[in-house]
C-alpha positions in Angstrom: -49.6 -10.5 4.7 -52.2 -10.4 1.9 -55.7 -9.2 1.9 -58.4 -11.8 2.7 -59.6 -13.9 -0.3 -63.1 -13.4 -1.5 -64.4 -16.5 0.2 -62.9 -15.2 3.5 -64.3 -11.7 3.1 -65.2 -10.8 6.7 -66.9 -7.7 7.8 -65.5 -6.1 11.0 -68.0 -4.5 13.3 -66.0 -2.2 15.5 -67.9 -1.0 18.6 -65.8 1.8 20.1 -66.5 5.4 21.1 -62.8 6.5 21.0 -61.9 8.1 17.7 -58.2 7.7 18.3 -58.5 3.9 19.0 -60.6 3.5 15.9 -58.1 5.4 13.8 -55.4 3.1 15.2 -57.3 0.0 14.2 -58.0 1.4 10.7 -54.3 2.4 10.3 -53.2 -1.1 11.3 -55.5 -2.7 8.9 -54.4 -0.4 6.1 -50.7 -1.1 6.8 -51.4 -4.8 6.7 -53.2 -4.3 3.4 -56.4 -5.7 4.9 -59.3 -4.2 2.9 -62.2 -5.9 4.7 -65.3 -3.8 5.2 -65.5 -2.0 8.6 -68.8 -1.0 10.2 -68.5 1.2 13.3 -70.8 1.8 16.2 -70.1 4.6 18.7 -71.9 3.3 21.7 -73.4 0.1 23.1 -77.0 0.7 21.9 -75.8 1.4 18.4 -73.5 -1.6 18.6 -76.2 -4.0 19.5 -78.4 -2.6 16.7 -75.5 -3.1 14.2 -74.9 -6.6 15.4 -78.5 -7.4 14.6 -78.1 -5.8 11.1 -74.9 -7.7 10.5 -76.5 -11.0 11.5 -79.0 -10.7 8.7 -77.0 -8.7 6.1 -73.2 -9.1 6.4 -72.2 -12.7 7.2 -69.6 -13.6 8.0 -68.5 -10.9 10.5 -66.4 -10.4 13.6 -67.2 -8.0 16.4 -64.5 -6.0 18.1 -66.1 -4.7 21.2 -64.8 -2.1 23.7 -66.1 -2.5 27.3 -66.1 1.2 28.3 -69.0 2.5 26.1 -71.7 5.1 26.7 -75.4 4.1 27.0 -74.8 0.4 27.2 -71.4 -0.9 28.3 -69.6 -3.7 26.4 -70.5 -6.4 29.0 -74.2 -5.5 28.7 -74.0 -5.6 24.9 -72.2 -9.0 25.2 -74.9 -10.4 27.5 -77.7 -9.2 25.1 -75.9 -10.9 22.2 -75.5 -14.2 24.1 -79.1 -14.4 25.3 -80.6 -13.8 21.8 -80.7 -17.1 19.9 -80.3 -15.3 16.5 -77.1 -13.7 17.7 -75.7 -16.2 20.2 -73.1 -17.7 17.8 -71.6 -14.2 17.0 -67.8 -14.2 17.2 -66.8 -11.4 19.6 -63.4 -10.2 20.5 -63.1 -7.7 23.3 -60.7 -4.9 22.4 -60.4 -2.7 25.5 -58.2 -0.7 27.9 -59.6 -2.6 30.9 -57.1 -4.9 32.6 -59.6 -5.7 35.4 -59.7 -9.4 36.1 -63.5 -9.3 36.8 -64.0 -7.7 33.3 -62.0 -10.5 31.7 -63.9 -13.2 33.7 -67.3 -11.8 32.8 -66.3 -11.5 29.1 -65.1 -15.1 29.0 -68.2 -16.3 30.8 -70.1 -14.8 27.8 -68.0 -16.9 25.4 -65.8 -14.3 23.7 -63.2 -15.5 21.2 -60.5 -13.4 22.8 -59.7 -10.5 25.2 -57.3 -7.9 23.7 -56.0 -5.1 25.8 -55.3 -1.8 23.9 -51.9 -1.5 25.6 -50.6 1.0 23.0 -52.1 2.5 19.9 -49.3 1.7 17.5 -47.6 -1.7 17.7 -50.1 -3.3 20.1 -53.0 -2.7 17.8 -50.9 -3.9 14.8 -50.2 -7.2 16.5 -53.9 -7.6 17.4 -55.0 -6.9 13.8 -52.5 -9.5 12.5 -53.8 -12.0 15.0 -57.4 -11.3 14.0 -56.6 -11.6 10.3 -54.9 -14.9 10.9 -58.0 -16.0 12.9 -60.5 -15.4 10.2 -58.3 -16.8 7.5 -58.0 -20.1 9.4 -61.4 -20.5 11.2 -64.5 -21.3 9.3 -67.0 -18.6 10.2 -70.8 -18.9 9.6 -71.7 -17.3 6.3 
């Protein structure tokens, strides 16, 4: 798989407080030779702030959002994104350990693009990153 072409250069906003999970995502992207910029937020409040920054400065972008975050959980972040007209079209994938049906239902009610469970750090993350790369190469994102 080749790196994204310049017209498909997508910034990834990774909102996750777990350093091991972040390293797994970064390792998978590197292994797939995906050199897209990554911006990281370590909690929900910082994540919401970075979404606002990305909206004005780094289009197009995708958000990878964990649900189990300090200060503001992922579902609260998602609700804030969807109620803000400037952010409401943001493409968000949930990347989480939560298998709870109510979490999935709440996330999809807030119009996420996908719900990915971090089943295992190695192969599972690699498959998820392959899927995301395919998504942004095919789908026309707002620039």
